[in-house]
C-alpha positions in Angstrom: 0.0 0.0 0.0 1.1 3.5 -0.7 1.5 6.0 2.2 -1.5 8.3 2.0 -1.4 12.1 2.0 -4.1 12.3 4.7 -3.0 11.8 8.3 -3.4 8.2 9.6 -2.0 6.7 12.8 -1.3 3.0 13.3 -4.8 2.1 14.3 -6.5 4.3 11.6 -4.2 2.7 9.0 -5.0 -0.9 9.7 -6.7 -2.7 6.8 -7.8 -6.3 7.0 -6.8 -8.4 4.0 -8.0 -11.9 4.9 -9.1 -14.1 7.8 -11.1 -16.9 9.2 -12.9 -17.9 12.4 -14.5 -15.8 15.1 -13.0 -13.8 18.0 -16.1 -14.5 20.1 -15.3 -18.2 20.2 -11.6 -17.6 20.1 -11.0 -19.5 16.9 -9.1 -18.4 13.8 -7.0 -15.4 12.7 -6.9 -12.3 10.6 -4.2 -10.8 8.4 -3.9 -7.0 8.1 -1.7 -4.4 6.4 -1.0 -1.1 8.1 0.2 2.2 6.8 0.7 5.2 9.1 2.2 8.7 8.8 1.4 10.3 12.1 1.9 9.4 15.8 -0.9 8.1 18.1 -0.6 11.3 20.2 -2.5 10.9 23.5 -4.2 7.9 21.9 -3.8 4.2 22.9 -5.4 0.9 22.0 -5.9 -2.6 23.3 -7.1 -5.6 21.4 -9.7 -7.8 23.2 -9.9 -10.1 20.2 -6.4 -11.6 20.1 -2.6 -11.2 19.9 -0.9 -9.0 17.3 2.4 -10.0 15.6 3.6 -6.9 13.8 6.1 -7.0 10.9 7.3 -3.4 10.0 8.5 -3.2 6.4 9.1 0.6 6.2 9.9 2.9 9.0 10.7 2.3 12.7 7.9 2.0 15.3 8.3 3.3 18.8 5.7 1.4 20.8 4.8 2.5 24.3 3.1 -0.3 26.3 1.9 -0.8 29.9 5.2 -2.7 30.4 7.5 -0.1 28.9 8.8 0.9 25.4 9.7 -1.3 22.4 11.7 0.2 19.5 11.0 -2.0 16.4 12.8 -1.6 13.1 12.1 -3.1 9.7 13.8 -6.5 9.9 12.4 -7.0 13.5 9.0 -8.1 14.7 7.1 -7.5 17.9 4.2 -9.3 19.6 1.6 -7.5 21.6 -0.6 -10.0 23.5 -4.4 -9.7 23.9 -5.6 -6.8 26.1 -2.2 -5.1 26.5 -2.4 -1.3 26.0 -0.1 0.3 23.4 0.5 3.5 21.5 2.6 3.8 18.3 4.9 6.7 17.4 6.8 7.1 14.1 10.2 8.7 14.8 11.6 8.2 11.3 8.5 9.3 9.4 5.8 7.1 7.6 5.7 3.4 8.3 4.2 0.4 6.6 4.0 -3.3 7.3 2.0 -6.4 8.1 0.0 -7.6 11.1 -0.9 -11.2 12.0 -3.7 -11.5 14.5 -4.5 -14.8 16.2 -7.8 -15.2 18.0 -7.0 -18.5 19.8 -3.9 -19.4 21.8 -0.6 -17.5 21.8 2.6 -17.5 19.9 5.3 -19.8 21.1 8.6 -21.2 19.9 8.2 -24.3 17.7 9.3 -27.7 19.2 12.8 -28.4 17.9 12.6 -32.2 17.8 15.8 -33.7 16.4 17.3 -30.2 16.0 17.8 -30.4 19.8 18.2 -27.5 22.2 19.4 -24.7 20.0 18.7 -23.3 16.5 16.0 -21.4 14.7 14.8 -18.6 17.0 16.6 -18.9 20.4 14.8 -17.7 23.6 17.8 -15.6 24.6 17.3 -13.3 21.6 13.8 -12.1 22.5 13.6 -8.8 24.2 11.0 -7.5 26.7 10.5 -3.9 27.7 11.6 -2.3 31.0 8.9 -0.6 33.1 8.6 3.1 32.2 6.3 5.0 34.5 4.2 7.8 32.9 2.1 9.7 35.4 0.9 12.6 33.2 -2.5 13.8 34.1 -3.7 14.6 30.6 -6.7 13.4 28.6 -6.1 10.2 26.6 -8.4 8.5 24.1 -8.3 4.7 24.4 -9.6 2.5 21.6 -10.7 -1.1 22.2 -11.0 -3.7 19.4 -13.8 -6.0 20.6 -15.5 -8.5 18.3 -14.0 -6.9 15.3 -15.4 -3.4 16.0 -13.6 -0.4 17.5 -14.9 1.3 20.6 -13.3 4.2 22.5 -13.4 6.0 25.8 -11.5 8.8 27.6 -9.1 8.7 30.5 -8.0 11.7 32.5 -4.5 10.3 33.0 -1.9 8.3 31.0 -2.9 4.6 30.6 0.8 3.8 31.0 1.1 4.6 34.7 2.6 1.2 35.6 5.5 1.4 38.1 6.8 -2.2 37.7 5.8 -5.6 36.4 6.7 -9.2 36.6 5.4 -12.5 35.1 5.4 -14.1 31.7 2.6 -12.3 29.9 4.2 -9.3 28.2 5.0 -7.7 24.8 8.3 -8.5 23.2 10.4 -8.0 20.1 12.8 -10.1 18.1 15.5 -9.3 15.5 15.1 -11.6 12.5 18.8 -11.4 11.8 19.3 -13.5 15.0 17.5 -16.4 13.4 19.8 -19.5 13.2 18.8 -20.9 9.8 18.8 -24.7 9.4 19.1 -26.3 6.0 20.2 -29.3 4.0 23.9 -29.8 3.4 23.5 -32.8 1.2 20.4 -33.0 -1.1 16.7 -32.2 -1.3 14.6 -29.8 0.7 13.7 -30.2 4.4 10.2 -29.2 5.3 9.7 -25.3 5.3 8.9 -25.6 9.0 12.7 -25.3 9.6 12.1 -21.6 8.9 9.4 -21.1 11.6 10.2 -18.3 14.1 6.9 -18.5 16.1 3.9 -20.7 16.0 0.4 -20.6 17.4 -0.7 -24.3 17.5 -4.2 -25.4 16.7 -6.2 -28.1 18.5 -5.1 -30.6 15.8 -1.6 -31.9 16.5 0.8 -30.9 13.7 -1.2 -28.0 12.4 -1.2 -24.3 13.4 -3.7 -21.5 13.7 -0.7 -19.6 12.3 3.0 -20.1 11.8 5.3 -17.1 11.2 7.9 -18.4 8.8 10.9 -16.4 7.4 13.2 -16.9 4.4 16.2 -14.9 5.4 19.7 -14.6 3.8 21.3 -18.1 3.8 23.7 -20.4 2.0 22.4 -23.0 -0.5 24.7 -26.0 -1.0 22.4 -28.9 -1.9 23.5 -31.2 -4.7 21.2 -33.0 -7.3 18.5 -30.6 -6.2 16.3 -27.9 -7.7 17.1 -25.3 -5.1 14.3 -22.7 -5.2 11.0 -23.6 -3.5 9.5 -26.5 -5.4 6.1 -26.7 -7.2 3.4 -27.9 -4.8 -0.2 -27.8 -3.6 -0.8 -28.0 0.1 -3.5 -28.1 2.7 -2.4 -24.9 4.5 -3.1 -21.3 3.4 0.0 -19.3 2.6 0.2 -15.5 2.8 3.6 -14.3 1.6 5.1 -10.9 2.3 8.5 -9.3 1.6 10.3 -6.9 4.0 13.3 -6.2 1.7 15.1 -7.3 -1.4 14.0 -10.1 -3.7 12.1 -13.3 -3.0 14.0 -16.2 -4.7 10.9 -17.9 -6.1 9.5 -14.7 -7.8 12.2 -12.2 -8.7 9.9 -9.9 -10.7 6.8 -8.2 -9.6 6.8 -9.3 -5.9 7.9 -6.1 -4.2 8.6 -5.1 -0.5 5.4 -4.2 1.1 3.4 -6.4 -1.2 1.8 -9.8 -0.5 0.4 -12.9 -2.1 -2.1 -15.5 -1.0 -2.0 -19.1 -2.1 -5.1 -20.8 -0.8 -5.5 -24.4 0.2 -5.2 -26.7 -2.8 -3.9 -23.9 -5.1 -0.8 -25.0 -7.2 2.1 -22.6 -7.1 5.9 -22.4 -7.3 8.7 -20.5 -8.9 8.0 -18.3 -11.9 9.3 -19.4 -15.4 12.5 -17.5 -15.5 13.5 -18.7 -12.0 12.8 -22.3 -13.1 14.9 -22.0 -16.2 17.8 -20.4 -14.4 17.8 -22.8 -11.5 17.5 -25.8 -13.8 20.7 -25.0 -15.7 23.0 -23.2 -13.2 26.0 -25.1 -11.9 25.3 -26.3 -8.3 28.2 -24.5 -6.6 27.6 -23.1 -3.1 25.3 -20.0 -3.5 24.6 -17.3 -1.0 21.1 -15.8 -1.0 21.5 -12.3 0.2 19.5 -9.0 0.1 16.3 -10.8 1.1 13.8 -11.1 3.9 10.6 -12.8 2.8 8.1 -14.3 5.2 5.0 -16.3 5.3 1.9 -16.3 7.5 0.7 -20.0 7.2 -2.5 -21.3 8.6 -4.6 -24.5 8.7 -7.7 -22.3 8.2 -9.2 -21.5 4.8 -9.1 -17.7 4.5 -11.8 -15.4 3.3 -10.4 -12.4 1.4 -11.9 -9.0 2.2 -13.4 -6.5 -0.2 -10.6 -4.1 0.6 -8.1 -6.7 -0.6 -10.1 -7.4 -3.7 -10.4 -3.8 -4.6 -6.9 -2.5 -4.0 -3.6 -3.0 -5.7 -4.4 -6.4 -7.1 -1.9 -7.7 -9.7 -4.2 -8.9 -12.4 -1.3 -10.4 -14.4 0.1 -12.5 -11.5 -0.9 -15.8 -13.1 1.1 -15.0 -16.3 4.4 -15.8 -14.6 3.8 -19.5 -15.0 2.4 -19.5 -18.6 5.7 -20.1 -20.4 6.6 -23.2 -18.4 7.3 -26.2 -20.6 7.3 -29.9 -20.1 10.8 -31.3 -19.9 10.0 -35.0 -19.4 11.8 -37.5 -21.6 9.0 -39.5 -23.1 11.2 -42.2 -24.6 
């Protein structure tokens, strides 16, 4: 989305793209984009419906919470759990990014299984705020997202008048550059779950309300293997986004700040030129750099909103596969 000329703060600039489920029964999720160009001055919000995972793509966010401040840059993420008050300022000017909202459960680190104790996102690299008491006696407007609607009320003092806190229910941030990427050093592709930063498990073992998966800079060294993401259909919904650089499966037309949705059962994979290049290039060690793509993946079938249908749709997206040819030897 383009940054608008009219003034919008973080809350005013939230636009829902897709979702499923119902916050009243605490099932499902929603995917939003945000674009903002002004601070939430004397305005705060809390979300009764679920947890927010925020992925800035453009512009730093300074987020004041009941627990203290979080400074979140593009290339980092933050999570604000259900019902925690926050206010967003934009010290570097306009900001744009993505928001994953889960109505059920909370985000957690994935189980590492055979990987063992370390790897992927390590607990030590997550950062929590330090209490920052604000006792200003000024009028504040507080917005509450409740059952998908916005309500507001006034307070005659700062909502961030918390002197100290303890416990394990708090907002936090994470630098995606700290992610310890795991990959094949022989042949073939491991499951993309090896790129999972955080997951919100569903009631069905092995599936998720939402996984937050990244595709960061990394080395590719597999032999006898088509290295880009393979062609596939799956039983999860995949919403892709791009924070910076180029996504290796679609080098043209998929730009930072954009997104794509491949729904359950929809075939997809690398565009034609990526296929042709990857099929003929010598398989020497290759460093993928200047990239930070991500995926919101869910077991739910996602409805797409009217806003998503009506704004910035790439009508020619499907053409990137039309020149693919069969290379099977029929003899």
